[in-house]
C-alpha positions in Angstrom: 13.1 6.8 -7.6 10.5 5.3 -9.1 6.4 5.0 -9.5 4.0 2.5 -7.8 0.5 1.8 -8.0 -0.9 1.1 -4.3 -4.1 -1.0 -3.8 -6.7 -1.6 -1.0 -9.3 -4.6 -1.8 -12.0 -6.3 0.4 -12.0 -10.1 -0.6 -14.1 -12.6 1.0 -12.3 -15.0 3.4 -13.2 -18.0 1.7 -11.9 -16.1 -1.4 -8.2 -16.0 0.0 -6.9 -18.8 -2.4 -8.8 -17.9 -5.7 -7.6 -14.2 -4.7 -3.6 -15.4 -4.7 -4.5 -17.8 -7.8 -5.7 -14.8 -9.6 -2.7 -12.7 -8.7 -0.2 -15.2 -9.9 -2.0 -15.3 -13.6 -2.1 -11.8 -13.9 1.4 -11.3 -12.9 3.4 -12.2 -16.1 1.8 -10.0 -18.0 2.5 -7.0 -15.7 6.3 -8.2 -15.8 6.3 -8.4 -19.7 4.7 -4.8 -19.8 7.4 -3.3 -17.9 6.3 -3.8 -13.7 9.1 -4.6 -11.8 7.6 -6.4 -8.6 4.1 -7.5 -7.9 3.1 -7.7 -3.8 -0.1 -8.5 -2.2 -0.5 -8.8 1.3 -3.5 -10.7 3.4 -4.5 -8.5 6.6 -3.6 -9.9 9.8 -4.0 -6.9 12.2 -6.4 -4.2 11.0 -7.8 -2.2 14.0 -11.1 -0.1 13.8 -10.6 3.7 13.9 -12.8 6.3 15.6 -13.3 8.2 12.4 -11.8 6.1 9.0 -10.0 3.0 9.1 -9.1 0.6 6.3 -12.7 -1.2 6.6 -14.7 1.9 6.0 -12.1 2.7 3.1 -13.7 -0.1 1.1 -17.0 -0.1 2.6 -15.9 -4.0 3.7 -18.6 -6.5 4.9 -18.9 -9.1 7.5 -16.5 -11.8 6.3 -14.2 -9.7 4.1 -10.7 -9.5 4.4 -8.4 -6.2 3.5 -6.0 -7.0 0.8 -3.0 -4.3 0.8 -1.1 -4.9 -2.5 1.7 -2.5 -4.7 2.7 -2.9 -7.9 6.7 -1.3 -8.7 7.3 0.4 -12.0 10.4 2.1 -13.6 8.5 4.9 -13.8 4.5 6.6 -14.8 5.6 6.3 -18.1 5.3 2.7 -18.3 2.8 1.9 -15.9 0.6 4.3 -18.4 1.7 2.6 -21.2 1.2 -0.9 -20.0 -2.2 -0.6 -18.9 -3.4 0.2 -22.7 -1.0 -3.2 -23.5 -2.5 -5.2 -21.1 -6.1 -4.5 -21.9 -5.9 -6.1 -25.1 -4.3 -9.3 -23.5 -6.3 -12.4 -23.6 -4.7 -13.6 -20.8 -6.4 -10.8 -18.9 -9.7 -12.3 -19.3 -10.7 -14.1 -15.7 -11.7 -17.3 -16.1 -15.2 -16.7 -14.0 -16.3 -13.9 -11.2 -13.4 -12.0 -10.0 -12.7 -12.9 -6.0 -13.5 -9.5 -5.0 -15.8 -6.8 -5.9 -14.0 -4.5 -8.0 -16.2 -1.6 -7.6 -15.1 -0.9 -4.0 -11.2 -1.7 -4.8 -9.4 1.5 -4.5 -6.2 2.1 -6.3 -3.9 5.4 -7.2 -0.4 5.5 -8.6 2.3 7.4 -6.7 5.9 8.4 -7.2 8.0 6.6 -5.1 9.6 9.8 -2.7 11.5 7.3 -0.3 12.7 3.5 -0.8 15.3 2.9 1.7 16.0 0.1 -0.7 15.6 -4.3 -0.2 16.3 -5.3 2.8 15.5 -8.8 2.4 12.5 -11.4 2.6 9.5 -10.1 4.5 6.8 -12.0 6.7 5.1 -8.7 8.1 4.1 -5.5 6.6 2.8 -2.1 7.8 0.4 -0.2 5.6 -0.5 3.1 5.6 -2.5 5.6 3.8 -3.0 9.9 4.7 -3.5 12.7 3.3 -0.6 15.7 3.7 -1.2 19.6 2.2 0.2 19.9 -1.0 2.8 22.4 0.2 3.9 20.1 2.7 5.4 17.8 0.5 9.3 18.5 1.3 8.5 18.6 4.9 6.6 14.9 4.3 9.9 13.5 2.7 12.1 14.8 4.9 10.0 13.5 7.8 9.8 10.1 6.0 13.7 10.0 5.8 14.0 10.8 9.3 11.9 8.2 10.7 13.0 5.6 8.1 16.8 5.9 9.8 14.7 5.0 13.3 12.6 2.0 12.2 15.7 0.8 9.9 17.9 1.1 12.9 14.8 -0.9 15.0 15.0 -3.6 12.7 12.9 -2.8 9.5 13.9 -4.5 6.6 12.7 -1.5 3.9 10.4 1.7 4.1 8.5 3.3 0.9 6.4 6.2 0.8 4.9 7.7 -2.3 3.2 11.2 -2.9 0.0 11.1 -5.1 0.5 11.4 -8.9 -2.4 9.7 -10.5 -5.4 9.6 -7.6 -8.5 9.0 -9.4 -12.5 9.8 -7.8 -14.4 6.5 -7.6 -18.0 5.8 -7.7 -18.6 4.3 -4.6 -14.7 4.6 -3.0 -11.6 6.3 -3.4 -8.5 6.7 -1.7 -9.6 10.4 -1.0 -12.5 9.7 0.6 -10.8 6.5 2.1 -8.5 9.8 4.1 -11.2 12.3 4.0 -8.5 14.5 1.7 -9.5 18.0 1.1 -9.1 20.6 -1.1 -5.4 21.4 -1.6 -4.2 17.8 -0.1 -2.7 15.1 -1.6 -3.1 11.3 -0.6 0.1 9.2 0.3 0.6 5.4 0.6 3.4 3.7 2.4 4.6 0.7 3.8 6.9 -1.1 6.4 8.3 -4.3 5.6 9.4 -6.4 8.5 11.0 -9.9 9.4 8.4 -11.3 11.3 5.2 -9.8 13.4 7.1 -10.2 16.5 10.1 -7.9 15.3 7.4 -5.7 14.2 5.7 -5.7 17.8 9.4 -5.6 19.7 10.5 -2.3 17.3 7.0 -0.3 17.8 7.3 -1.0 21.2 10.8 0.8 21.2 10.2 3.3 19.2 7.3 4.5 20.9 9.9 5.0 24.0 12.3 6.7 21.9 12.6 10.4 22.2 13.6 11.0 19.0 10.2 9.8 17.7 8.8 13.1 19.3 11.6 15.4 17.6 10.4 15.6 14.4 6.6 15.3 14.3 4.5 13.8 10.8 3.3 16.3 8.9 0.3 14.2 7.4 -3.2 14.6 9.1 -2.9 11.6 11.7 -6.1 11.2 13.0 -7.8 10.3 9.4 -4.8 8.4 8.5 -5.6 4.6 8.1 -3.5 2.1 9.0 -2.9 -2.0 9.0 -1.0 -4.9 9.3 -0.9 -7.6 6.7 1.1 -10.7 5.8 2.4 -11.3 1.8 0.5 -13.9 0.1 1.9 -13.4 -3.2 5.5 -11.4 -4.4 6.9 -11.9 -7.5 10.2 -11.6 -5.9 9.9 -15.0 -4.4 7.1 -16.9 -5.9 
């Protein structure tokens, strides 16, 4: 079903254009190395959580926005080989200071365990990161498939869920710390693509009233999951 890398990145609001330019410059190098799609999304609706949230995940500072992004690959082998190749590519050298602090960026690689398929152009994304007990992978996939059908029924264009395959430890921040994943737990990363925010808001309102949502509860650690709503600012499928 494929493999992808997921990222959560703190970027100063004033660096939005510079960040997008950086992504556009790097994209051809990634695609030449085998990446099939690169999407960068800028925060629109990122709530504060009681215990964890997207901001705390990357130690976001005042004046910083959250970027939620992903790179799709055919498989992990292609992704791993691409990184060695790209590090030697002169085009990957920055023209100046990076528009974000790389030591607070969190990233990981995920096996795509659900991908409902490209449903068309989207202008809003719900992003989620959580942890699941290692022995609950099959239950996680089953729930993802079940809920995807309901979300598509209410207007979602595409749903993707990934199971952590390469989740590195970071010095300041990482995905495990973001959701307080403990021993025997795996980090999961997913997103829902919507035509627009209005469609998303209407769908969530309807889903919260749909009894079927309660018939199949999720297996991830809800209190420690982190969420946010985002708008794409760069997408190799359309840019």
